[in-house]
LUMFIVEX-400973 format. One record per residue (C-alpha): residue number from 1; residue in one letter; y, z, x. Coordinates in Angstrom, 2 decimals. Layout:
residues N
<i=NUM	aa=a	north=Y	up=Z	east=X>
...
end
This chain:
residues 391
<i=1	aa=m	north=70.22	up=93.57	east=100.67>
<i=2	aa=k	north=71.48	up=96.17	east=103.88>
<i=3	aa=q	north=74.70	up=96.18	east=105.24>
<i=4	aa=q	north=75.20	up=94.27	east=108.50>
<i=5	aa=v	north=77.46	up=96.54	east=110.70>
<i=6	aa=t	north=79.04	up=96.16	east=113.60>
<i=7	aa=l	north=80.23	up=98.89	east=115.35>
<i=8	aa=l	north=83.13	up=98.98	east=117.83>
<i=9	aa=g	north=83.33	up=101.85	east=119.34>
<i=10	aa=a	north=79.90	up=103.03	east=119.65>
<i=11	aa=t	north=79.48	up=105.39	east=122.50>
<i=12	aa=g	north=81.99	up=107.48	east=121.74>
<i=13	aa=s	north=82.02	up=110.56	east=119.51>
<i=14	aa=i	north=82.76	up=108.50	east=116.24>
<i=15	aa=g	north=80.36	up=105.63	east=117.22>
<i=16	aa=t	north=77.32	up=107.63	east=118.25>
<i=17	aa=q	north=77.73	up=109.96	east=114.73>
<i=18	aa=t	north=78.42	up=107.10	east=112.40>
<i=19	aa=l	north=75.11	up=105.46	east=113.70>
<i=20	aa=a	north=73.57	up=109.94	east=113.21>
<i=21	aa=v	north=74.67	up=108.97	east=109.78>
<i=22	aa=m	north=73.05	up=105.51	east=109.51>
<i=23	aa=a	north=69.64	up=107.04	east=111.05>
<i=24	aa=e	north=69.46	up=109.07	east=107.86>
<i=25	aa=h	north=69.23	up=106.02	east=105.90>
<i=26	aa=p	north=67.65	up=102.83	east=107.33>
<i=27	aa=e	north=67.21	up=101.78	east=104.11>
<i=28	aa=r	north=71.09	up=100.56	east=103.77>
<i=29	aa=y	north=71.73	up=100.12	east=107.19>
<i=30	aa=e	north=71.22	up=97.45	east=109.78>
<i=31	aa=v	north=73.40	up=97.17	east=112.77>
<i=32	aa=f	north=74.70	up=93.62	east=113.51>
<i=33	aa=a	north=77.13	up=93.95	east=116.63>
<i=34	aa=l	north=77.56	up=97.28	east=118.82>
<i=35	aa=a	north=80.53	up=97.64	east=120.94>
<i=36	aa=a	north=81.49	up=99.79	east=124.01>
<i=37	aa=g	north=83.92	up=99.94	east=126.82>
<i=38	aa=k	north=81.81	up=100.46	east=130.33>
<i=39	aa=n	north=79.02	up=103.31	east=128.93>
<i=40	aa=w	north=76.58	up=100.59	east=129.11>
<i=41	aa=q	north=73.76	up=103.26	east=129.81>
<i=42	aa=l	north=74.04	up=105.02	east=126.62>
<i=43	aa=l	north=74.86	up=101.37	east=124.65>
<i=44	aa=a	north=71.40	up=100.35	east=126.43>
<i=45	aa=q	north=69.74	up=103.25	east=124.26>
<i=46	aa=q	north=71.26	up=102.64	east=121.50>
<i=47	aa=c	north=70.10	up=98.69	east=121.69>
<i=48	aa=l	north=66.70	up=99.76	east=121.96>
<i=49	aa=q	north=66.99	up=101.92	east=118.91>
<i=50	aa=w	north=68.76	up=99.68	east=116.81>
<i=51	aa=q	north=68.05	up=96.56	east=118.35>
<i=52	aa=p	north=71.32	up=94.61	east=117.28>
<i=53	aa=q	north=72.03	up=91.15	east=117.42>
<i=54	aa=q	north=74.90	up=91.42	east=119.97>
<i=55	aa=a	north=76.00	up=94.44	east=122.05>
<i=56	aa=i	north=79.57	up=93.89	east=123.93>
<i=57	aa=m	north=81.00	up=95.76	east=126.89>
<i=58	aa=v	north=85.00	up=95.57	east=127.18>
<i=59	aa=c	north=84.38	up=95.98	east=131.21>
<i=60	aa=p	north=82.66	up=92.99	east=133.09>
<i=61	aa=e	north=80.85	up=94.71	east=135.26>
<i=62	aa=a	north=79.26	up=97.49	east=132.50>
<i=63	aa=a	north=78.25	up=94.05	east=130.79>
<i=64	aa=q	north=76.23	up=92.49	east=133.64>
<i=65	aa=a	north=74.57	up=96.15	east=133.98>
<i=66	aa=l	north=73.25	up=95.89	east=130.29>
<i=67	aa=r	north=72.37	up=92.28	east=130.63>
<i=68	aa=q	north=69.93	up=93.44	east=133.35>
<i=69	aa=f	north=68.53	up=96.31	east=131.22>
<i=70	aa=v	north=68.07	up=94.11	east=128.22>
<i=71	aa=q	north=66.49	up=91.62	east=130.35>
<i=72	aa=a	north=64.05	up=94.04	east=131.60>
<i=73	aa=e	north=62.99	up=95.51	east=128.46>
<i=74	aa=q	north=62.69	up=91.58	east=126.62>
<i=75	aa=l	north=65.27	up=92.19	east=124.38>
<i=76	aa=d	north=66.37	up=89.55	east=122.19>
<i=77	aa=i	north=70.10	up=90.58	east=122.13>
<i=78	aa=q	north=72.57	up=88.27	east=123.42>
<i=79	aa=v	north=74.84	up=90.77	east=125.94>
<i=80	aa=r	north=79.14	up=89.79	east=125.81>
<i=81	aa=h	north=82.01	up=91.26	east=127.03>
<i=82	aa=g	north=85.66	up=91.21	east=126.42>
<i=83	aa=l	north=88.13	up=92.08	east=123.32>
<i=84	aa=d	north=87.69	up=88.50	east=122.26>
<i=85	aa=a	north=83.71	up=88.92	east=121.81>
<i=86	aa=m	north=84.80	up=92.01	east=120.13>
<i=87	aa=a	north=86.70	up=89.96	east=117.74>
<i=88	aa=e	north=84.36	up=87.27	east=116.91>
<i=89	aa=a	north=81.71	up=89.90	east=116.73>
<i=90	aa=a	north=83.95	up=91.82	east=113.83>
<i=91	aa=s	north=84.09	up=88.68	east=111.91>
<i=92	aa=a	north=80.84	up=87.05	east=111.88>
<i=93	aa=p	north=80.30	up=85.85	east=108.67>
<i=94	aa=v	north=77.42	up=87.68	east=108.18>
<i=95	aa=v	north=78.83	up=91.06	east=108.80>
<i=96	aa=d	north=79.69	up=93.26	east=105.53>
<i=97	aa=t	north=81.00	up=96.49	east=107.72>
<i=98	aa=v	north=82.94	up=97.01	east=110.37>
<i=99	aa=v	north=83.71	up=100.11	east=111.88>
<i=100	aa=a	north=86.21	up=100.40	east=114.28>
<i=101	aa=a	north=86.40	up=103.47	east=116.36>
<i=102	aa=i	north=87.47	up=102.06	east=120.03>
<i=103	aa=v	north=90.42	up=104.72	east=121.12>
<i=104	aa=g	north=93.72	up=103.82	east=122.12>
<i=105	aa=a	north=95.85	up=100.39	east=121.52>
<i=106	aa=q	north=92.49	up=97.93	east=122.53>
<i=107	aa=g	north=91.25	up=98.47	east=119.70>
<i=108	aa=v	north=94.01	up=96.36	east=117.53>
<i=109	aa=r	north=93.14	up=92.98	east=118.43>
<i=110	aa=p	north=89.09	up=93.00	east=117.06>
<i=111	aa=t	north=90.20	up=95.26	east=113.97>
<i=112	aa=l	north=92.91	up=92.98	east=112.86>
<i=113	aa=a	north=90.27	up=89.89	east=113.51>
<i=114	aa=a	north=88.19	up=92.09	east=111.05>
<i=115	aa=v	north=90.68	up=92.28	east=108.43>
<i=116	aa=e	north=91.54	up=88.38	east=109.21>
<i=117	aa=a	north=87.88	up=87.89	east=108.09>
<i=118	aa=g	north=88.39	up=90.15	east=104.99>
<i=119	aa=k	north=85.89	up=92.88	east=105.44>
<i=120	aa=r	north=85.30	up=95.83	east=104.29>
<i=121	aa=i	north=86.85	up=97.81	east=107.13>
<i=122	aa=l	north=86.08	up=101.29	east=107.79>
<i=123	aa=l	north=88.89	up=102.64	east=110.23>
<i=124	aa=a	north=88.99	up=105.50	east=112.85>
<i=125	aa=n	north=91.41	up=103.08	east=115.48>
<i=126	aa=k	north=94.52	up=105.04	east=114.51>
<i=127	aa=e	north=96.44	up=103.29	east=116.71>
<i=128	aa=a	north=95.53	up=99.99	east=114.91>
<i=129	aa=l	north=98.10	up=101.24	east=112.02>
<i=130	aa=v	north=100.45	up=103.52	east=114.88>
<i=131	aa=v	north=101.14	up=100.27	east=117.03>
<i=132	aa=a	north=100.80	up=97.35	east=114.12>
<i=133	aa=g	north=101.63	up=99.10	east=111.39>
<i=134	aa=q	north=103.45	up=96.22	east=109.01>
<i=135	aa=l	north=101.46	up=93.55	east=110.66>
<i=136	aa=f	north=98.33	up=95.39	east=109.57>
<i=137	aa=m	north=98.83	up=96.17	east=106.63>
<i=138	aa=d	north=100.40	up=92.92	east=105.62>
<i=139	aa=a	north=96.90	up=91.02	east=106.96>
<i=140	aa=v	north=94.69	up=93.50	east=105.01>
<i=141	aa=a	north=96.94	up=92.11	east=101.33>
<i=142	aa=q	north=97.01	up=88.64	east=102.53>
<i=143	aa=h	north=93.05	up=88.95	east=103.67>
<i=144	aa=q	north=91.94	up=90.92	east=100.70>
<i=145	aa=a	north=90.15	up=92.81	east=103.37>
<i=146	aa=e	north=89.21	up=96.16	east=102.00>
<i=147	aa=l	north=90.49	up=99.18	east=104.03>
<i=148	aa=i	north=88.54	up=102.80	east=104.14>
<i=149	aa=p	north=90.13	up=105.85	east=106.11>
<i=150	aa=l	north=87.64	up=107.13	east=108.60>
<i=151	aa=d	north=89.95	up=109.95	east=109.98>
<i=152	aa=s	north=88.85	up=113.47	east=108.21>
<i=153	aa=e	north=92.11	up=113.92	east=107.10>
<i=154	aa=h	north=93.17	up=110.70	east=105.94>
<i=155	aa=n	north=89.89	up=110.43	east=104.30>
<i=156	aa=a	north=90.71	up=113.45	east=102.29>
<i=157	aa=i	north=93.59	up=112.02	east=101.65>
<i=158	aa=f	north=91.85	up=108.76	east=99.83>
<i=159	aa=q	north=89.56	up=110.70	east=98.00>
<i=160	aa=c	north=92.42	up=112.95	east=96.71>
<i=161	aa=l	north=94.90	up=110.03	east=95.40>
<i=162	aa=p	north=94.60	up=109.07	east=91.89>
<i=163	aa=p	north=93.14	up=105.27	east=91.25>
<i=164	aa=q	north=95.84	up=104.25	east=90.13>
<i=165	aa=g	north=97.67	up=104.95	east=93.26>
<i=166	aa=i	north=100.59	up=106.51	east=95.38>
<i=167	aa=d	north=103.01	up=105.92	east=92.01>
<i=168	aa=a	north=100.80	up=107.73	east=89.43>
<i=169	aa=g	north=102.52	up=111.45	east=90.25>
<i=170	aa=v	north=102.40	up=111.54	east=93.75>
<i=171	aa=n	north=104.63	up=113.82	east=95.44>
<i=172	aa=k	north=103.48	up=114.76	east=98.81>
<i=173	aa=l	north=100.61	up=114.12	east=101.38>
<i=174	aa=w	north=99.32	up=117.12	east=103.29>
<i=175	aa=l	north=97.70	up=116.49	east=106.38>
<i=176	aa=t	north=96.02	up=119.66	east=108.21>
<i=177	aa=a	north=96.01	up=120.51	east=111.77>
<i=178	aa=s	north=93.52	up=123.11	east=113.72>
<i=179	aa=g	north=96.47	up=123.93	east=115.79>
<i=180	aa=g	north=93.98	up=123.40	east=118.70>
<i=181	aa=p	north=93.54	up=125.87	east=121.64>
<i=182	aa=f	north=96.54	up=126.03	east=121.98>
<i=183	aa=r	north=97.87	up=127.73	east=119.15>
<i=184	aa=g	north=100.25	up=130.77	east=119.04>
<i=185	aa=f	north=100.75	up=130.28	east=123.03>
<i=186	aa=s	north=103.90	up=130.87	east=124.68>
<i=187	aa=a	north=105.89	up=128.15	east=126.60>
<i=188	aa=e	north=105.05	up=130.25	east=129.72>
<i=189	aa=q	north=101.37	up=129.95	east=128.82>
<i=190	aa=l	north=101.39	up=126.23	east=128.28>
<i=191	aa=a	north=103.25	up=125.78	east=131.42>
<i=192	aa=r	north=99.95	up=126.90	east=133.10>
<i=193	aa=v	north=97.34	up=124.87	east=130.83>
<i=194	aa=t	north=94.33	up=122.80	east=132.22>
<i=195	aa=p	north=92.88	up=119.79	east=131.18>
<i=196	aa=a	north=89.42	up=121.56	east=131.36>
<i=197	aa=m	north=91.37	up=124.51	east=128.91>
<i=198	aa=a	north=92.47	up=121.26	east=126.69>
<i=199	aa=l	north=89.21	up=120.08	east=126.17>
<i=200	aa=k	north=87.98	up=123.15	east=124.17>
<i=201	aa=h	north=89.01	up=122.29	east=121.04>
<i=202	aa=p	north=88.00	up=125.31	east=118.73>
<i=203	aa=n	north=86.35	up=123.44	east=115.90>
<i=204	aa=w	north=85.38	up=119.55	east=116.22>
<i=205	aa=s	north=83.89	up=117.96	east=118.74>
<i=206	aa=m	north=85.77	up=114.80	east=120.31>
<i=207	aa=g	north=86.37	up=112.81	east=122.96>
<i=208	aa=q	north=88.86	up=113.50	east=125.95>
<i=209	aa=k	north=92.00	up=111.61	east=124.71>
<i=210	aa=i	north=91.58	up=112.53	east=120.91>
<i=211	aa=s	north=91.11	up=116.62	east=122.16>
<i=212	aa=v	north=94.33	up=116.63	east=124.96>
<i=213	aa=d	north=96.16	up=114.98	east=121.49>
<i=214	aa=s	north=94.87	up=117.83	east=119.08>
<i=215	aa=a	north=96.13	up=120.46	east=121.50>
<i=216	aa=s	north=99.27	up=118.56	east=121.62>
<i=217	aa=l	north=99.53	up=117.95	east=118.18>
<i=218	aa=m	north=100.56	up=114.02	east=118.82>
<i=219	aa=n	north=96.84	up=113.72	east=116.75>
<i=220	aa=k	north=98.85	up=114.91	east=114.13>
<i=221	aa=g	north=101.70	up=112.78	east=114.87>
<i=222	aa=l	north=99.79	up=109.32	east=115.16>
<i=223	aa=e	north=98.41	up=110.33	east=112.38>
<i=224	aa=l	north=101.41	up=110.80	east=110.28>
<i=225	aa=i	north=102.31	up=107.67	east=111.27>
<i=226	aa=e	north=98.96	up=106.19	east=109.98>
<i=227	aa=a	north=99.46	up=107.88	east=106.45>
<i=228	aa=c	north=102.35	up=106.18	east=106.04>
<i=229	aa=w	north=101.21	up=102.77	east=106.55>
<i=230	aa=l	north=97.97	up=103.49	east=104.68>
<i=231	aa=f	north=99.71	up=104.98	east=101.71>
<i=232	aa=g	north=102.47	up=103.49	east=101.36>
<i=233	aa=v	north=104.80	up=106.27	east=102.12>
<i=234	aa=p	north=107.95	up=107.44	east=103.77>
<i=235	aa=e	north=107.63	up=110.19	east=106.87>
<i=236	aa=s	north=109.67	up=112.23	east=105.06>
<i=237	aa=q	north=106.76	up=112.29	east=102.20>
<i=238	aa=v	north=104.00	up=113.26	east=104.45>
<i=239	aa=e	north=104.22	up=117.36	east=105.43>
<i=240	aa=v	north=101.86	up=118.89	east=108.38>
<i=241	aa=l	north=100.41	up=122.54	east=108.27>
<i=242	aa=v	north=98.49	up=124.27	east=110.53>
<i=243	aa=h	north=94.83	up=125.58	east=109.06>
<i=244	aa=p	north=92.94	up=126.81	east=111.63>
<i=245	aa=e	north=89.62	up=127.05	east=109.92>
<i=246	aa=s	north=89.26	up=122.76	east=109.47>
<i=247	aa=v	north=87.88	up=123.15	east=106.31>
<i=248	aa=v	north=90.68	up=121.99	east=104.21>
<i=249	aa=h	north=90.99	up=118.45	east=105.75>
<i=250	aa=s	north=94.00	up=117.36	east=103.89>
<i=251	aa=m	north=95.70	up=117.89	east=100.34>
<i=252	aa=v	north=97.59	up=115.67	east=97.73>
<i=253	aa=e	north=100.61	up=117.32	east=95.73>
<i=254	aa=y	north=101.37	up=116.05	east=92.62>
<i=255	aa=v	north=104.89	up=116.35	east=90.64>
<i=256	aa=d	north=103.56	up=118.44	east=88.05>
<i=257	aa=g	north=102.83	up=121.02	east=90.73>
<i=258	aa=s	north=98.97	up=120.64	east=91.22>
<i=259	aa=v	north=97.17	up=120.24	east=94.47>
<i=260	aa=l	north=93.87	up=118.56	east=94.97>
<i=261	aa=a	north=92.15	up=119.45	east=98.49>
<i=262	aa=q	north=89.38	up=117.93	east=100.20>
<i=263	aa=l	north=87.08	up=120.75	east=101.52>
<i=264	aa=g	north=84.34	up=120.86	east=103.54>
<i=265	aa=s	north=82.78	up=121.78	east=106.95>
<i=266	aa=p	north=84.50	up=120.51	east=109.91>
<i=267	aa=d	north=81.94	up=117.63	east=110.68>
<i=268	aa=m	north=82.91	up=114.19	east=110.95>
<i=269	aa=r	north=79.71	up=112.97	east=109.70>
<i=270	aa=t	north=80.94	up=113.72	east=106.22>
<i=271	aa=p	north=84.48	up=111.29	east=105.67>
<i=272	aa=i	north=82.02	up=108.71	east=108.00>
<i=273	aa=a	north=79.05	up=109.03	east=105.09>
<i=274	aa=c	north=81.63	up=109.30	east=102.83>
<i=275	aa=a	north=83.30	up=105.92	east=104.06>
<i=276	aa=l	north=80.22	up=104.08	east=104.54>
<i=277	aa=a	north=78.41	up=104.44	east=101.11>
<i=278	aa=w	north=81.81	up=104.56	east=98.87>
<i=279	aa=p	north=82.42	up=104.61	east=95.87>
<i=280	aa=e	north=78.54	up=106.09	east=96.37>
<i=281	aa=r	north=77.58	up=109.10	east=97.75>
<i=282	aa=i	north=74.83	up=109.25	east=100.35>
<i=283	aa=t	north=73.83	up=112.72	east=102.83>
<i=284	aa=s	north=75.49	up=112.86	east=106.05>
<i=285	aa=g	north=73.23	up=115.32	east=107.94>
<i=286	aa=a	north=76.44	up=117.52	east=108.41>
<i=287	aa=p	north=75.96	up=121.26	east=107.16>
<i=288	aa=q	north=77.11	up=121.94	east=103.63>
<i=289	aa=l	north=80.01	up=124.32	east=103.44>
<i=290	aa=n	north=79.53	up=127.72	east=102.19>
<i=291	aa=l	north=82.89	up=129.68	east=101.77>
<i=292	aa=a	north=81.84	up=132.69	east=101.78>
<i=293	aa=e	north=80.64	up=132.49	east=105.20>
<i=294	aa=v	north=83.92	up=131.39	east=105.93>
<i=295	aa=a	north=85.69	up=134.42	east=103.94>
<i=296	aa=k	north=89.04	up=133.14	east=104.42>
<i=297	aa=l	north=91.94	up=130.02	east=104.86>
<i=298	aa=r	north=94.64	up=130.32	east=107.11>
<i=299	aa=f	north=98.06	up=128.25	east=106.68>
<i=300	aa=e	north=101.05	up=128.58	east=109.10>
<i=301	aa=a	north=103.69	up=125.88	east=109.66>
<i=302	aa=p	north=103.36	up=123.85	east=112.92>
<i=303	aa=d	north=105.51	up=124.90	east=116.22>
<i=304	aa=d	north=107.88	up=122.05	east=116.46>
<i=305	aa=d	north=109.83	up=123.41	east=119.16>
<i=306	aa=l	north=106.66	up=124.27	east=121.77>
<i=307	aa=f	north=105.07	up=121.33	east=120.61>
<i=308	aa=p	north=107.54	up=118.55	east=119.46>
<i=309	aa=s	north=104.86	up=115.84	east=119.21>
<i=310	aa=l	north=105.57	up=115.38	east=114.77>
<i=311	aa=k	north=109.23	up=115.33	east=116.11>
<i=312	aa=l	north=108.94	up=112.49	east=118.35>
<i=313	aa=a	north=106.36	up=111.13	east=115.84>
<i=314	aa=r	north=108.96	up=111.02	east=112.69>
<i=315	aa=q	north=111.77	up=110.27	east=115.34>
<i=316	aa=a	north=109.25	up=106.73	east=116.14>
<i=317	aa=m	north=108.93	up=106.39	east=112.29>
<i=318	aa=v	north=112.57	up=106.26	east=111.41>
<i=319	aa=t	north=113.78	up=104.25	east=114.42>
<i=320	aa=g	north=110.98	up=101.57	east=112.88>
<i=321	aa=g	north=110.39	up=97.93	east=114.76>
<i=322	aa=t	north=108.62	up=98.70	east=118.12>
<i=323	aa=a	north=109.29	up=102.83	east=118.65>
<i=324	aa=a	north=105.82	up=103.63	east=117.25>
<i=325	aa=a	north=103.65	up=101.26	east=120.11>
<i=326	aa=v	north=106.28	up=102.84	east=122.50>
<i=327	aa=l	north=105.18	up=106.14	east=121.55>
<i=328	aa=n	north=101.70	up=105.68	east=121.58>
<i=329	aa=a	north=101.58	up=103.57	east=124.80>
<i=330	aa=g	north=103.62	up=106.26	east=126.58>
<i=331	aa=n	north=101.03	up=108.79	east=125.15>
<i=332	aa=e	north=98.41	up=107.51	east=126.54>
<i=333	aa=v	north=99.54	up=106.95	east=130.09>
<i=334	aa=a	north=100.86	up=110.64	east=129.75>
<i=335	aa=v	north=97.47	up=111.78	east=128.94>
<i=336	aa=a	north=95.67	up=109.99	east=131.49>
<i=337	aa=a	north=97.87	up=111.09	east=134.14>
<i=338	aa=f	north=97.55	up=114.98	east=132.66>
<i=339	aa=l	north=93.65	up=114.26	east=132.73>
<i=340	aa=q	north=93.74	up=113.97	east=136.45>
<i=341	aa=h	north=95.86	up=116.42	east=137.19>
<i=342	aa=r	north=99.31	up=114.04	east=138.26>
<i=343	aa=l	north=100.95	up=115.37	east=134.98>
<i=344	aa=s	north=101.57	up=119.12	east=133.48>
<i=345	aa=f	north=100.76	up=119.80	east=129.58>
<i=346	aa=q	north=104.23	up=119.70	east=128.75>
<i=347	aa=g	north=105.04	up=116.95	east=130.87>
<i=348	aa=i	north=103.33	up=114.99	east=128.23>
<i=349	aa=f	north=106.36	up=115.35	east=125.83>
<i=350	aa=n	north=108.94	up=114.68	east=128.11>
<i=351	aa=v	north=107.37	up=111.24	east=129.29>
<i=352	aa=v	north=106.85	up=109.97	east=125.44>
<i=353	aa=t	north=110.75	up=111.43	east=124.67>
<i=354	aa=d	north=112.01	up=109.28	east=127.38>
<i=355	aa=c	north=110.14	up=106.42	east=126.52>
<i=356	aa=l	north=110.93	up=106.75	east=123.12>
<i=357	aa=n	north=115.22	up=107.15	east=124.22>
<i=358	aa=k	north=115.07	up=104.39	east=127.11>
<i=359	aa=v	north=112.38	up=101.87	east=125.87>
<i=360	aa=p	north=114.36	up=98.82	east=124.12>
<i=361	aa=v	north=112.93	up=98.49	east=120.66>
<i=362	aa=a	north=112.47	up=95.45	east=119.20>
<i=363	aa=q	north=111.67	up=93.62	east=115.74>
<i=364	aa=a	north=107.93	up=94.22	east=114.90>
<i=365	aa=t	north=107.67	up=90.93	east=114.01>
<i=366	aa=t	north=104.38	up=90.03	east=116.13>
<i=367	aa=l	north=101.19	up=91.33	east=117.53>
<i=368	aa=d	north=102.75	up=89.78	east=121.04>
<i=369	aa=t	north=105.85	up=91.55	east=120.37>
<i=370	aa=l	north=104.06	up=94.86	east=120.01>
<i=371	aa=m	north=102.03	up=93.88	east=122.90>
<i=372	aa=q	north=104.73	up=93.72	east=125.14>
<i=373	aa=a	north=106.83	up=96.96	east=123.88>
<i=374	aa=d	north=103.33	up=98.51	east=124.64>
<i=375	aa=l	north=103.34	up=97.23	east=128.00>
<i=376	aa=l	north=106.70	up=98.02	east=128.70>
<i=377	aa=a	north=106.54	up=101.70	east=127.50>
<i=378	aa=r	north=103.68	up=102.01	east=129.86>
<i=379	aa=e	north=105.14	up=101.08	east=132.93>
<i=380	aa=h	north=108.45	up=103.12	east=132.07>
<i=381	aa=a	north=106.02	up=106.35	east=131.63>
<i=382	aa=e	north=104.01	up=105.33	east=134.69>
<i=383	aa=q	north=107.16	up=105.17	east=137.11>
<i=384	aa=l	north=107.98	up=108.60	east=135.73>
<i=385	aa=i	north=104.83	up=110.29	east=136.05>
<i=386	aa=s	north=105.20	up=108.68	east=140.09>
<i=387	aa=q	north=108.23	up=109.92	east=140.96>
<i=388	aa=g	north=107.50	up=113.28	east=139.60>
<i=389	aa=s	north=110.52	up=113.72	east=137.84>
<i=390	aa=l	north=109.31	up=115.08	east=134.35>
<i=391	aa=r	north=106.27	up=117.52	east=135.41>
end
């Protein structure tokens, strides 16, 4: 029997690469639903290739354009719109696997719906854990969902952990970071960077928001929070190393001094293939790693003064409650403003810091509480940016 897959975020970098891996194994996988934000043109082409039962857009206007395309092509595909429709497609009884690859906090509700339906979830939407970590992991346990991380770093840790789990002699988890395009920059150089410069990642092909997060190391800060929830460790047990080659994706350090690392070419198809077929292994289409060509592997400590994202992420984890939701929301607004040339690169750190220090923190008891904190942080961040006081 083919696995029935719902792909949330089908038109993004993770989504398109997931479909590329699935296309290598048409005998194993079938698409039940494809979901995206507003890029209906690309989703239309994916519908032609994959013939899903459902196609869903967040944007109503994009959904209408896609609906007209589907009708013109006489495709037997139900076109829907909205996050509720995504949640229903993620929790449909026929679905075996849900790929959660929507960028940002809007991916939390449909991903949580998949959890509550007890699905196998391949998680690339780190905000689901950053925003709703305790609620999310409690729901995974309650509904016996299977959670496999799709991010290359967390997938690497997943592969290197012992079968018995984190308590079987694990000392630390090590996340690696490429350092982004601004590794080694001075404060004066950072003050002059542009969105175009931030989008030129040296190793990975990613979407705009994640590329900027990688340049600021906020992506690694969010991954630190995600690792704490995924693997059940405090932030003090997660360390970060800058590794420019992006060959060692992450490591697990044991109390006996052993360090297990997962290595591979910097290509997201590798962790995607690992997660799709786990515990089996399938070809991914990614190039095989040639260490002789790589020649050397470098590691260095991150510069927390120039790139304070990791310190801010640790502050949010120590504070607890809705603090991580505030961190994430402030960063999303700041990154969007940077891409629109309304905020400087260093202004991103200033906005997130101000949000963490001034937006009230509440107990993260319900998803509504977390979404309210998210909204307050977005309003605070937008006000700061509009005033131009933290550029």
